[in-house]
Structures are given as structure tokens and as C-alpha cells.
PAZAPA-4460 file (N, C-alpha, C; in steps of 0.05 Angstrom, whole numbers, plus 32768, in hexadecimal, padded with zeros to 4 digits):
% residues 130
    n_x    n_y    n_z   ca_x   ca_y   ca_z    c_x    c_y    c_z   seq   type   mol
   76FA   8339   81A1   771E   8335   8198   7719   835E   8194     1      V     A
   772E   8361   819C   7734   8384   819E   7750   8383   8199     2      Q     A
   7751   839A   817F   776E   83A0   817A   7771   83BF   8170     3      L     A
   7789   83C9   817B   7783   83E0   8186   77A5   83EB   8174     4      Q     A
   779A   83FE   815D   77B3   83FC   8150   77C1   841C   8152     5      A     A
   77D9   841D   8155   77E8   8437   815D   7804   843D   8151     6      S     A
   7806   8457   814A   781B   845F   8149   781A   8477   812B     7      G     A
   780C   8472   8118   7809   8489   8107   7813   849D   810E     8      G     A
   7817   84B4   80FC   781A   84C9   80FB   782D   84D8   80DB     9      G     A
   7838   84EA   80D6   783B   84FA   80CB   785B   84FC   80C9    10      L     A
   786A   84F3   80AE   7880   84EE   80A9   788B   84F3   8088    11      V     A
   789A   84FB   808A   78AF   8502   8072   78B6   84EC   805C    12      Q     A
   78AE   84ED   8044   78B6   84D6   8038   78D2   84CA   8038    13      A     A
   78D6   84B1   803D   78F6   84AB   8045   78F4   84A7   805F    14      G     A
   78E0   84AD   806B   78E3   84AE   8088   78DA   8487   8097    15      G     A
   78D6   848E   80B1   78C8   8475   80BF   78B0   8472   80CF    16      S     A
   78A3   8465   80D5   788C   8460   80ED   7896   843D   80EF    17      L     A
   7887   8441   8109   787D   8422   8114   785E   841F   811E    18      R     A
   784F   8413   810F   7839   8413   8125   7830   83F5   812F    19      L     A
   7828   83F9   8146   7823   83E5   8157   780C   83DD   8157    20      S     A
   77FF   83BB   8157   77E3   83B9   815D   77E3   83AD   8175    21      C     A
   77D1   83B0   8185   77D6   83AA   81A2   77BB   8396   81A8    22      A     A
   77BF   837C   81AA   77A9   8366   81A6   779B   835E   81BB    23      A     A
   7783   835E   81C4   7773   8351   81D9   775E   833E   81DD    24      S     A
   7756   8332   81EA   773E   8323   81E8   7740   830A   81D5    25      G     A
   7757   8303   81D3   7756   82EA   81BE   7777   82DC   81CE    26      F     A
   7774   82C2   81C5   7792   82AF   81C8   77A4   82BD   81AD    27      T     A
   77B5   82CD   81BA   77C6   82DB   81A2   77D6   82C5   818C    28      F     A
   77DD   82B7   819E   77EE   82A4   818A   77DA   8288   8173    29      D     A
   77C2   8293   817B   77B0   827A   8165   77A2   828F   814D    30      D     A
   77AF   82A6   814F   77A5   82B8   8137   77B3   82C2   8129    31      Y     A
   77B4   82C6   810E   77C2   82D0   80F5   77BA   82F8   80FA    32      A     A
   77D5   8304   8102   77D2   831D   8102   77D7   832F   80EB    33      I     A
   77C5   8344   80DC   77CC   8351   80CA   77CD   8374   80C3    34      G     A
   77D7   8382   80BD   77D4   8396   80AC   77CE   8398   8091    35      W     A
   77B5   83AF   808D   77AF   83BA   807C   77AE   83D7   807C    36      Y     A
   77AF   83E5   805C   77AC   8403   8060   778B   8403   8044    37      R     A
   7788   8421   8051   7771   842E   8031   777C   8446   8032    38      Q     A
   7778   8453   8020   777B   8467   8014   775D   8472   8011    39      A     A
   7752   8494   800D   773D   8497   8005   7734   848C   7FEE    40      P     A
   771F   8483   7FEF   7719   8473   7FC2   771F   8460   7FBD    41      G     A
   7730   8454   7FD2   7740   843C   7FC1   7734   8424   7FD2    42      K     A
   773E   840A   7FC9   7734   83F3   7FDC   774C   83EF   7FF4    43      E     A
   7743   83E3   8005   7751   83DD   801E   7766   83CD   800F    44      R     A
   778B   83C9   8017   779C   83BC   8011   779F   83B1   8024    45      E     A
   77A8   8392   8020   77B6   8382   8032   77D5   8391   8034    46      G     A
   77E8   838A   804D   7801   8395   8049   780C   8387   8055    47      V     A
   7806   8371   806C   7819   8362   8073   780A   834F   808E    48      A     A
   7811   8338   8093   780C   8325   80A3   7819   8317   80AD    49      C     A
   7813   830B   80C6   782A   82FD   80D6   781E   82E6   80E9    50      I     A
   7827   82D5   80EA   7820   82BC   8106   7829   82C6   811C    51      S     A
   7824   82C6   812F   7835   82CC   8146   7841   82B0   8152    52      P     A
   7833   829A   814A   7831   828A   8152   7853   827F   8147    53      R     A
   7856   8280   812C   7872   826B   8123   787A   8287   8116    54      D     A
   786D   82A6   8115   7885   82B8   8107   787A   82B4   80F0    55      G     A
   7873   82A9   80DE   786B   82A5   80BF   7861   82BC   80B3    56      N     A
   7868   82C2   80A9   785B   82E8   8094   7859   82E2   807D    57      T     A
   7848   82FF   8071   784C   8303   8059   7843   8318   8057    58      Y     A
   784D   832B   803A   7851   8340   803B   7849   8352   8024    59      S     A
   7842   8360   801A   783F   8361   8000   784A   8370   7FED    60      A     A
   7851   8368   7FD1   7866   8379   7FC8   7869   8395   7FCA    61      D     A
   7858   83A3   7FCF   785C   83C0   7FC9   7867   83CA   7FE6    62      S     A
   7874   83B9   7FFD   7881   83BE   8011   7893   83AE   8016    63      V     A
   7897   839F   8005   78AB   8389   800E   78C8   8397   8015    64      K     A
   78D7   838F   801E   78ED   83A3   8028   78F6   83C2   8037    65      G     A
   78DA   83C4   803B   78D9   83E1   8046   78CD   83DA   8061    66      R     A
   78B4   83C4   8063   78AA   83CB   807A   78AA   83A1   8085    67      F     A
   78AC   83A7   80A2   78AD   8396   80AE   7899   8386   80C5    68      T     A
   788E   8375   80C6   7877   836D   80DC   7883   835F   80ED    69      I     A
   787D   8365   80FE   7885   8350   8118   7878   834F   8131    70      S     A
   787B   833F   8143   7869   833B   8153   787F   833A   8178    71      T     A
   786F   8344   8184   7875   8346   81A1   7862   8338   81B8    72      E     A
   7867   831B   81BC   784A   8311   81BC   784E   8316   81E4    73      N     A
   7864   8313   81EE   785B   8320   8206   7848   8330   820F    74      A     A
   7846   8345   81F8   7832   8360   81F7   781B   835F   81E5    75      K     A
   7819   8346   81DC   7804   8345   81C5   7800   835D   81B6    76      N     A
   7817   8361   81AD   781A   836E   8194   7830   836E   817D    77      T     A
   781D   8377   816B   782F   8370   814E   7832   8391   8149    78      V     A
   784A   8390   8138   7858   83A4   8135   785C   83AD   8112    79      Y     A
   7859   83C0   8106   7864   83BA   80EB   7873   83D8   80E4    80      L     A
   788E   83CE   80E7   78A5   83E3   80DD   789C   83F1   80C0    81      Q     A
   7899   8401   80BE   789D   8409   80AA   78B5   8425   8096    82      M     A
   78C4   841E   808A   78D9   842A   8084   78DA   8433   8066    83      D     A
   78ED   8444   8061   78E9   8455   8048   78D0   845A   8039    84      S     A
   78BE   8469   804C   78A7   8473   8046   789D   8480   8030    85      L     A
   7890   847D   8023   7887   848B   8004   7868   8496   8007    86      K     A
   786B   84B0   7FF6   784A   84B4   8000   782E   84A9   7FF5    87      P     A
   7837   848C   7FE7   7823   848A   7FE0   7820   8465   7FF3    88      E     A
   7830   846C   800E   782B   8459   8022   7815   846B   8033    89      D     A
   7811   8482   802F   7803   8491   803C   77E7   848C   8052    90      T     A
   77D2   8479   8045   77B5   8478   804B   77B1   846A   806F    91      P     A
   779C   8467   807C   7795   845E   808F   77A2   8443   808C    92      I     A
   77A9   843A   80A4   77B7   841E   80A9   779E   8408   80C4    93      Y     A
   7794   83F8   80BE   7786   83E6   80CA   779B   83CE   80D8    94      Y     A
   7794   83C0   80EE   77A1   83AA   80F2   7784   839B   80F2    95      C     A
   7785   837F   80F1   7771   8366   80E7   7781   834A   80F4    96      A     A
   776C   8343   80FF   7777   8325   8108   7766   8312   8108    97      A     A
   7764   82FA   8100   7756   82E5   80FA   7759   82C5   8101    98      D     A
   774A   82B5   810B   7761   8298   811C   7764   8287   8102    99      D     A
   7766   828D   80EA   7768   827B   80D3   7787   8288   80C4   100      R     A
   7795   827C   80D8   77BB   8279   80D3   77C0   8279   80BD   101      Q     A
   77B1   8267   80AC   77B4   8254   8090   77BA   826E   807C   102      S     A
   77A2   8286   8087   77A2   82A1   8077   77C4   82A3   806A   103      L     A
   77D4   82A0   807B   77EB   82AE   8078   77F8   82A5   805C   104      I     A
   77F5   8282   805D   77FA   8270   804E   77F1   8276   8030   105      T     A
   77D9   827E   8039   77CA   8286   801C   77D1   8297   8009   106      T     A
   77D9   82AB   801C   77DE   82CA   800D   77F7   82C1   7FFE   107      F     A
   7813   82AC   8012   7829   82A7   8000   7827   829D   7FED   108      Q     A
   7819   828B   7FE4   7816   8276   7FCA   7805   828C   7FB3   109      A     A
   77EA   829F   7FC1   77E7   82AF   7FAC   77F3   82C6   7FA2   110      I     A
   7808   82CD   7FB8   780E   82EA   7FB1   7800   8304   7FBD   111      G     A
   77EC   8302   7FC2   77D9   8316   7FD4   77CE   8310   7FE9   112      R     A
   77C7   8321   7FFB   77BE   832A   8012   77A2   833B   8014   113      M     A
   778F   831D   800F   7771   831D   800C   7766   8336   8022   114      L     A
   7754   833B   801F   7741   834F   8030   772E   8333   8043   115      Y     A
   7740   832A   8053   772B   830F   805C   7730   830E   8076   116      E     A
   773D   8319   8089   773E   831D   80A5   771C   8323   80B4   117      F     A
   771D   8312   80CD   76FE   8314   80D7   7701   8333   80F0   118      I     A
   770F   832E   80F7   7710   8345   810E   7727   8359   8107   119      Y     A
   771D   8378   8108   7723   8389   8106   7725   839D   811E   120      W     A
   773B   83B1   8119   773D   83C4   8129   773B   83DE   811C   121      G     A
   7739   83F9   812D   7739   8417   8123   775A   841A   810D   122      Q     A
   7759   842B   80FD   7769   8438   80F0   777F   844C   80FB   123      G     A
   7799   8445   80F9   77A7   845E   80FE   77B8   8466   80EB   124      T     A
   77AB   847E   80DD   77BF   8490   80C7   77D7   8497   80C9   125      L     A
   77DC   848D   80B0   7801   8495   80A9   77FC   84A7   8096   126      V     A
   7809   84C2   8099   780B   84D6   8088   7828   84D2   8076   127      T     A
   7836   84D4   8062   784C   84D3   8059   784A   84EA   8040   128      V     A
   7860   84FF   8050   785D   8520   803A   786F   8516   802E   129      S     A
   786E   8529   8018   788D   8521   7FFA   789E   8538   8003   130      S     A
***
């Protein structure tokens, strides 16, 4: 399983960025794909996740209405469109995958995206200046 995150950069508050996670080495439709972020000295936080098979999604309250997760199944790629960025959105973003698509339903039920995904890619840095 390989996950390649890209698209990070420097943006002013209120701006937008689109992150991409290119997946390979597994059957894309069989996995849940998610985005996490981590600031220095803080715990990793779940941002959003999606099932490429049925489009089921979960987004953290902190990003609802600003971030949108989507897939382009023909390219085995998951996107995170980030709008209305705030300085607190700054940290490193990681994409992750897990073959338990039921995780998305679990996160919806408990209202929190736990640190459960098995496979991880490298991070991409997002810096939002105020």
C-alpha cells in the first residue's frame, strides 16, 4: 500500500488549497481513505474520510462547511479541498487508508475520527498566514 500526499503550501487566511492523495498497491474501492493533520506538540487529528466505493464521508466539526473530501476513482486519488483557511489549519496533513470501510460509519456515530487507519503516507505541509 502506497499513499502519496501532495498539494500543501503557503496561503493567506481566507484562501484555499487542494490536497491530493494518490493511492497505489491496493484495490482503491475496497478501502476507506482519510486525512489527518498534526501540529507540532499536538496529537494527530482526524479531518475527513471517504469511501471511494459509495461516497460515504465523515468530516470533523472543525472543518465542516470549509473542507470537502472527494475521490477521482479513475485516478485512485482522494482530494481534500480546503476553503476559508484559518491559521489554526496550519499543520502537516497526512493521508491514510484502511480496509475497514465500516470505520466511516463508526466515526459518524461517535462524532469523532479516531486514529485507527492502518496505512499512512508521508505528510504535506500547509501553512496559513494571518
